[in-house]
ROTORBA-28972 format. One record per residue (C-alpha): residue number from 0; residue in one letter; chain; x, y, z. Coordinates in steps of 0.001 Angstrom, whole numbers. Each point is the difference from the previous one (the first is absolute). Example, Ala and Ser with C-alpha at 12.3 -4.5 7.8 and 13.67 -1.06 7.14 Angstrom:
<tidos>
<tido 0 A A <12300 -4500 7800>>
<tido 1 S A <1370 3440 -660>>
</tidos>
This chain:
<tidos>
<tido 0 X A <33785 20748 13357>>
<tido 1 X A <3237 -1925 -390>>
<tido 2 X A <2884 -512 2397>>
<tido 3 X A <2456 1370 -2577>>
<tido 4 X A <-2086 3098 -657>>
<tido 5 X A <-2508 721 2792>>
<tido 6 X A <-1503 2942 -1946>>
<tido 7 X A <-900 -1986 -3106>>
<tido 8 X A <-3702 -873 -211>>
<tido 9 X A <-713 -3579 -934>>
<tido 10 X A <-2123 -885 -3009>>
<tido 11 X A <-3628 -905 791>>
<tido 12 X A <755 -3417 -1535>>
<tido 13 X A <2655 -539 2652>>
<tido 14 X A <-2093 1426 2823>>
<tido 15 X A <-2857 -2388 -838>>
<tido 16 X A <2391 -2928 485>>
<tido 17 X A <2059 1201 2960>>
<tido 18 X A <-2122 2211 2261>>
<tido 19 X A <-1583 -1431 3119>>
<tido 20 X A <2322 -3004 354>>
<tido 21 X A <1471 -1075 3365>>
<tido 22 X A <3607 1184 358>>
<tido 23 X A <1153 -1502 3314>>
<tido 24 X A <2803 -2556 -21>>
<tido 25 X A <-1479 -3452 -436>>
<tido 26 X A <-3479 1357 -846>>
<tido 27 X A <-2073 -1727 -2689>>
<tido 28 X A <330 1450 -3491>>
<tido 29 X A <-3729 776 -150>>
<tido 30 X A <-2192 1439 2722>>
<tido 31 X A <-1922 -2970 1460>>
<tido 32 X A <-3723 -134 650>>
<tido 33 X A <-624 1073 3590>>
<tido 34 X A <-3159 -1757 1188>>
<tido 35 X A <-697 1633 3342>>
<tido 36 X A <-2682 2097 1649>>
<tido 37 X A <2101 885 3056>>
<tido 38 X A <3565 -256 1277>>
<tido 39 X A <1832 -1016 3206>>
<tido 40 X A <1148 2361 2748>>
<tido 41 X A <-1587 3181 -1322>>
<tido 42 X A <-3151 1820 -988>>
<tido 43 X A <394 -535 -3712>>
<tido 44 X A <-3165 -1102 -1777>>
<tido 45 X A <-130 -621 -3717>>
<tido 46 X A <-2923 2328 -773>>
<tido 47 X A <1765 2936 1653>>
<tido 48 X A <3676 -814 -523>>
<tido 49 X A <76 -2055 -3189>>
<tido 50 X A <2389 -2811 -836>>
<tido 51 X A <3346 -167 -1744>>
<tido 52 X A <-1749 -1389 -3085>>
<tido 53 X A <-2128 3118 -488>>
<tido 54 X A <2863 2266 976>>
<tido 55 X A <2210 -1512 -2702>>
<tido 56 X A <-2686 530 -2653>>
<tido 57 X A <-538 3568 1167>>
<tido 58 X A <3744 679 -116>>
<tido 59 X A <284 -1262 -3572>>
<tido 60 X A <-3016 1851 -1403>>
<tido 61 X A <895 3131 1945>>
<tido 62 X A <3491 -18 -1463>>
<tido 63 X A <-1383 -388 -3522>>
<tido 64 X A <-2385 2942 470>>
<tido 65 X A <2507 2003 2096>>
<tido 66 X A <-2333 316 2948>>
<tido 67 X A <-1282 -1938 3021>>
<tido 68 X A <-2401 -2834 -791>>
<tido 69 X A <-2816 -1457 2094>>
<tido 70 X A <-1535 -3360 -962>>
<tido 71 X A <-3737 -738 262>>
<tido 72 X A <-2282 -2983 -423>>
<tido 73 X A <-1011 1045 -3539>>
<tido 74 X A <220 2852 -2464>>
<tido 75 X A <-3477 1080 1077>>
<tido 76 X A <1166 93 3619>>
<tido 77 X A <2904 2208 -1046>>
<tido 78 X A <-2352 2389 -1812>>
<tido 79 X A <-2342 143 2999>>
<tido 80 X A <2956 711 2284>>
<tido 81 X A <1088 2902 -2207>>
<tido 82 X A <-3474 1524 293>>
<tido 83 X A <84 -508 3779>>
<tido 84 X A <3467 1509 325>>
<tido 85 X A <-770 3144 -2002>>
<tido 86 X A <-3658 434 1090>>
<tido 87 X A <-944 2109 -3049>>
<tido 88 X A <-3148 2085 -357>>
<tido 89 X A <149 762 -3743>>
<tido 90 X A <1523 -2598 -2319>>
<tido 91 X A <862 247 -3682>>
<tido 92 X A <-368 -3529 -1358>>
<tido 93 X A <546 -1469 -3483>>
<tido 94 X A <-3187 -880 -1855>>
<tido 95 X A <1777 -3078 -1299>>
<tido 96 X A <1752 -1716 2900>>
<tido 97 X A <-147 -3085 2175>>
<tido 98 X A <-3675 -628 729>>
<tido 99 X A <679 -1105 3591>>
<tido 100 X A <1508 3385 824>>
<tido 101 X A <-2855 1870 -1666>>
<tido 102 X A <-2525 -2137 1876>>
<tido 103 X A <1719 736 3331>>
<tido 104 X A <88 3748 -567>>
<tido 105 X A <-3571 26 -1315>>
<tido 106 X A <-1081 -1695 3216>>
<tido 107 X A <1792 2705 2003>>
<tido 108 X A <-1720 2640 -2128>>
<tido 109 X A <-3414 -1609 574>>
<tido 110 X A <688 141 3732>>
<tido 111 X A <809 3706 -259>>
<tido 112 X A <3707 -336 795>>
<tido 113 X A <1531 1149 -3291>>
<tido 114 X A <-790 1866 -3185>>
<tido 115 X A <1184 -1717 -3184>>
<tido 116 X A <1053 1823 -3164>>
<tido 117 X A <392 -2538 -2851>>
<tido 118 X A <2297 1033 -2840>>
<tido 119 X A <1796 -1462 -2993>>
<tido 120 X A <3416 -323 1649>>
<tido 121 X A <1714 228 -3407>>
<tido 122 X A <-1439 3513 -500>>
<tido 123 X A <2359 2108 2099>>
<tido 124 X A <-2066 3173 -400>>
<tido 125 X A <-3075 -1815 1338>>
<tido 126 X A <2016 -1235 2970>>
<tido 127 X A <1163 3554 709>>
<tido 128 X A <-3562 1322 -99>>
<tido 129 X A <-1297 -2737 2285>>
<tido 130 X A <2893 334 2446>>
<tido 131 X A <-912 3524 1094>>
<tido 132 X A <-1213 -369 3589>>
<tido 133 X A <771 -3726 128>>
<tido 134 X A <2221 -1522 2668>>
<tido 135 X A <762 -3268 -1818>>
<tido 136 X A <732 -818 -3621>>
<tido 137 X A <-152 -3734 -686>>
<tido 138 X A <1781 -1010 -3180>>
<tido 139 X A <228 -3366 -1686>>
<tido 140 X A <2342 -357 -2943>>
<tido 141 X A <-329 -1881 -2216>>
<tido 142 X A <-3693 -174 848>>
<tido 143 X A <-2029 -3147 441>>
<tido 144 X A <-1337 -1168 -2445>>
<tido 145 X A <395 2679 -2692>>
<tido 146 X A <3778 501 414>>
<tido 147 X A <-115 3789 -71>>
<tido 148 X A <3276 1627 1042>>
<tido 149 X A <173 2916 2425>>
<tido 150 X A <2683 2672 -17>>
<tido 151 X A <1273 -680 3513>>
<tido 152 X A <2494 2842 26>>
<tido 153 X A <-2696 2535 -920>>
<tido 154 X A <-2551 -1467 2405>>
<tido 155 X A <2586 50 2768>>
<tido 156 X A <507 3729 -658>>
<tido 157 X A <-3764 554 -10>>
<tido 158 X A <-454 -1779 3323>>
<tido 159 X A <2822 1996 1612>>
<tido 160 X A <-1407 3272 -1312>>
<tido 161 X A <-3423 -576 1579>>
<tido 162 X A <1322 -1603 3181>>
<tido 163 X A <-1418 -3441 -781>>
<tido 164 X A <1573 -3386 602>>
<tido 165 X A <672 -2273 -2967>>
<tido 166 X A <-564 -3760 147>>
<tido 167 X A <1033 -2124 -2988>>
<tido 168 X A <-1115 -3545 -661>>
<tido 169 X A <3002 -1263 -1950>>
<tido 170 X A <-986 -3666 -186>>
<tido 171 X A <5 -239 -3806>>
<tido 172 X A <3363 1768 -336>>
<tido 173 X A <1719 -1916 2827>>
<tido 174 X A <2941 1577 1871>>
<tido 175 X A <2156 -626 -3077>>
<tido 176 X A <-1776 2280 -2479>>
<tido 177 X A <-758 3096 2098>>
<tido 178 X A <706 1420 3458>>
<tido 179 X A <-2814 2395 941>>
<tido 180 X A <1694 1180 3208>>
<tido 181 X A <2464 1855 -2220>>
<tido 182 X A <-2945 1963 -1432>>
<tido 183 X A <-1363 1111 3350>>
<tido 184 X A <-2260 -2913 939>>
<tido 185 X A <-670 -309 3721>>
<tido 186 X A <-920 -3685 -303>>
<tido 187 X A <627 -2567 -2718>>
<tido 188 X A <-2215 -3081 -1>>
<tido 189 X A <650 -3436 -1480>>
<tido 190 X A <-2248 -2987 -77>>
<tido 191 X A <2812 -2470 558>>
<tido 192 X A <-2495 -2680 -972>>
<tido 193 X A <750 959 -3592>>
<tido 194 X A <3454 467 -1561>>
<tido 195 X A <2042 18 3211>>
<tido 196 X A <-1288 -3417 1063>>
<tido 197 X A <-212 -993 -3636>>
<tido 198 X A <-1440 -3520 301>>
<tido 199 X A <-3725 498 735>>
<tido 200 X A <293 -1728 3362>>
<tido 201 X A <-174 2687 2705>>
<tido 202 X A <-1723 3140 1255>>
<tido 203 X A <2138 2862 1304>>
<tido 204 X A <173 3782 -251>>
<tido 205 X A <2622 2649 652>>
<tido 206 X A <109 3720 714>>
<tido 207 X A <3257 1934 -338>>
<tido 208 X A <684 3516 1279>>
<tido 209 X A <2843 2323 937>>
<tido 210 X A <-2118 1937 2510>>
<tido 211 X A <702 -1258 3543>>
<tido 212 X A <-3343 1183 1381>>
<tido 213 X A <-1915 -1642 -2832>>
<tido 214 X A <2044 -3171 512>>
<tido 215 X A <-1051 -159 3657>>
<tido 216 X A <-3651 550 -945>>
<tido 217 X A <192 -2813 -2546>>
<tido 218 X A <1420 -2302 2656>>
<tido 219 X A <-2863 1011 2307>>
<tido 220 X A <-2499 -746 -2757>>
<tido 221 X A <1431 -3487 -422>>
<tido 222 X A <61 -590 3762>>
<tido 223 X A <-3463 1349 800>>
<tido 224 X A <-1692 -1581 -3014>>
<tido 225 X A <1839 -3295 381>>
<tido 226 X A <1016 102 -3668>>
<tido 227 X A <3224 -1923 542>>
<tido 228 X A <1614 -2145 -2704>>
<tido 229 X A <314 -3731 481>>
<tido 230 X A <3438 -1471 555>>
<tido 231 X A <-169 -2276 -3038>>
<tido 232 X A <-1338 2809 -2187>>
<tido 233 X A <2833 2325 997>>
<tido 234 X A <2538 -2736 -715>>
<tido 235 X A <-1515 -760 -3418>>
<tido 236 X A <-191 3686 -928>>
<tido 237 X A <3671 490 868>>
<tido 238 X A <934 -3091 -1979>>
<tido 239 X A <-2061 1284 -2921>>
<tido 240 X A <1718 3378 172>>
<tido 241 X A <3360 -1676 -641>>
<tido 242 X A <-1039 -909 -3559>>
<tido 243 X A <-2110 3093 -751>>
<tido 244 X A <2606 1577 -2325>>
<tido 245 X A <317 -3019 -2290>>
<tido 246 X A <-3716 -831 113>>
<tido 247 X A <-946 3562 -869>>
<tido 248 X A <2527 179 -2836>>
<tido 249 X A <-1293 -3250 -1533>>
<tido 250 X A <-3655 1011 388>>
<tido 251 X A <689 3443 -1453>>
<tido 252 X A <1671 -1517 -3074>>
<tido 253 X A <-3073 -2140 -541>>
<tido 254 X A <-2298 2973 539>>
<tido 255 X A <1792 2107 -2608>>
<tido 256 X A <-355 -2746 -2603>>
<tido 257 X A <-3646 -625 812>>
<tido 258 X A <-766 3723 -191>>
<tido 259 X A <1456 218 -3516>>
<tido 260 X A <-1975 -3028 -1170>>
<tido 261 X A <-3241 1043 1674>>
<tido 262 X A <208 3442 -1603>>
<tido 263 X A <250 -1645 -3416>>
<tido 264 X A <-2901 -2406 626>>
<tido 265 X A <-3268 798 -1840>>
<tido 266 X A <-2120 -1081 2963>>
<tido 267 X A <1596 2402 2490>>
<tido 268 X A <-1239 3569 66>>
<tido 269 X A <2390 1532 2531>>
<tido 270 X A <3095 -1041 1924>>
<tido 271 X A <1024 1811 3151>>
<tido 272 X A <3585 -413 1159>>
<tido 273 X A <2106 2560 1889>>
<tido 274 X A <3262 -971 -1759>>
<tido 275 X A <1417 -2089 2835>>
<tido 276 X A <-1091 -2620 2474>>
<tido 277 X A <-2014 -3187 -384>>
<tido 278 X A <-3584 1309 -47>>
<tido 279 X A <-1875 313 -3302>>
<tido 280 X A <-3636 953 -548>>
<tido 281 X A <-1722 -332 -3359>>
<tido 282 X A <-3521 481 -1313>>
<tido 283 X A <-1465 -2785 -2120>>
<tido 284 X A <-2335 950 -2840>>
<tido 285 X A <-3438 -1409 719>>
<tido 286 X A <-262 1194 3586>>
<tido 287 X A <-662 -2188 3002>>
<tido 288 X A <-1041 -3153 -1921>>
<tido 289 X A <3213 39 -2038>>
<tido 290 X A <2163 693 3060>>
<tido 291 X A <-1694 -2774 1964>>
<tido 292 X A <565 -2331 -2934>>
<tido 293 X A <3738 732 70>>
<tido 294 X A <116 -891 3697>>
<tido 295 X A <-1931 -3216 -647>>
<tido 296 X A <2293 -1179 -2803>>
<tido 297 X A <3495 618 1373>>
<tido 298 X A <1823 -3137 1110>>
<tido 299 X A <3437 1210 1153>>
<tido 300 X A <-1046 3468 1138>>
<tido 301 X A <-2012 -400 3209>>
<tido 302 X A <-3385 1726 454>>
<tido 303 X A <450 1287 3550>>
<tido 304 X A <-104 3143 2047>>
<tido 305 X A <3035 1537 1700>>
<tido 306 X A <3332 313 -1778>>
<tido 307 X A <3770 62 243>>
<tido 308 X A <720 -3732 -17>>
<tido 309 X A <2308 -1985 -2252>>
<tido 310 X A <-3057 -1177 -1928>>
<tido 311 X A <-1907 2197 -2458>>
<tido 312 X A <-3519 812 1197>>
<tido 313 X A <-2895 1768 -1687>>
<tido 314 X A <-3438 1270 962>>
<tido 315 X A <-2761 2320 -1170>>
<tido 316 X A <-96 2731 2612>>
<tido 317 X A <-3334 1641 -825>>
<tido 318 X A <-1852 -3033 1384>>
<tido 319 X A <831 1240 3518>>
<tido 320 X A <-2334 2680 1341>>
<tido 321 X A <2907 2126 1177>>
<tido 322 X A <1363 127 -3558>>
<tido 323 X A <-3358 387 -1739>>
<tido 324 X A <1191 3289 -1523>>
<tido 325 X A <2773 -1557 -2132>>
<tido 326 X A <-477 -1212 -3584>>
<tido 327 X A <-2015 -3256 33>>
<tido 328 X A <2458 -1578 -2425>>
<tido 329 X A <3110 854 2004>>
<tido 330 X A <2184 -2915 1033>>
<tido 331 X A <2712 513 2620>>
<tido 332 X A <2932 -2321 -467>>
<tido 333 X A <2861 -621 2399>>
<tido 334 X A <2770 -1357 -2202>>
<tido 335 X A <2084 -2845 1378>>
<tido 336 X A <3254 -1668 -935>>
<tido 337 X A <-1199 -2819 -2272>>
<tido 338 X A <1429 -481 -3496>>
<tido 339 X A <-1187 2932 -2087>>
<tido 340 X A <-973 -2061 -3027>>
<tido 341 X A <-2139 -2293 2136>>
<tido 342 X A <-1695 3023 1559>>
<tido 343 X A <-696 1633 -3343>>
<tido 344 X A <-1295 -3202 -1600>>
<tido 345 X A <-2409 -385 2924>>
<tido 346 X A <-1211 3604 -153>>
<tido 347 X A <-301 -21 -3793>>
<tido 348 X A <-2130 -3147 94>>
<tido 349 X A <-2249 1491 2700>>
<tido 350 X A <-380 3221 -2017>>
<tido 351 X A <-908 -2030 -3069>>
<tido 352 X A <-2682 -1817 1984>>
<tido 353 X A <-1500 3361 1002>>
<tido 354 X A <-276 1209 -3612>>
<tido 355 X A <-3711 -886 -220>>
<tido 356 X A <-758 2827 2431>>
<tido 357 X A <1753 2703 -2016>>
<tido 358 X A <-2107 2476 -1908>>
<tido 359 X A <-120 -553 -3731>>
<tido 360 X A <2345 2234 -2047>>
<tido 361 X A <-1703 3073 -1424>>
</tidos>
């Protein structure tokens, strides 16, 4: 809000730059790194009370999502904390989603703690059918790595109707492209390692909620499990957040151009893109050998896992056991901010090198 008009909501672009800064007279412009495990003249301890560095990051992300944020040591730690906080018995989970989350919940199922109901999260009717009798609906949109898009408004209504909680992993969309709390989500999760941090140099996760009881349970999860963020990581994530709007805009422009060119390329069978954001998945004709060849021949695009950095990265997801069910020729690409013509020249050359694996024209 502004001093001249306290009721006017600030743009997310402005919030990303301004939220979480020190405001006291004579304070530094940016929140410093607080390297401390304990503090003088009190019972404060970092694991239980946090530091001003984390608190500043939580304030900024919470303001963007319009909720209260809690920072964790990684995105996986944030997901595990959400499961701890809600203690579900029956979980609707996307068939295509982050493999770490599916592995965690499968382990809980194998131990007899939960029942999992996998669904195509983009098929709202299937979600509705699976949600009957469930106490948690876990949504990821766009999904990893297939970039399916869920109807969050409809799924929020479904969850409310059956008395289930809704958790949304919004990592690919970032806080700038969707706000799941407005659609009834109890918890929103971000792997801040990705677009929020934005430079492939940290691990951090965040949960955001508007439910005070859930907030306290998330804090307990972090405290009891020791899943606290590092001071440097929190500082870097907050610094990364400051440039998220311009990084995302530049990466999205590149993604839109690459999508158009990939769709016109004779060696690409399918392109999956939700219409916004910096994630693109495409299927190379010739299956796994052709896709692996593309990864071997790129020179500017980096063959690497993870995503959300300023550099463009690519990998064949089906090679991981947790994603064995996706198309063997599918490549997931996190588009960066390099010059678009350099990116396309690199990709085009790598696709040309993979041509020997394509089936002969009929």
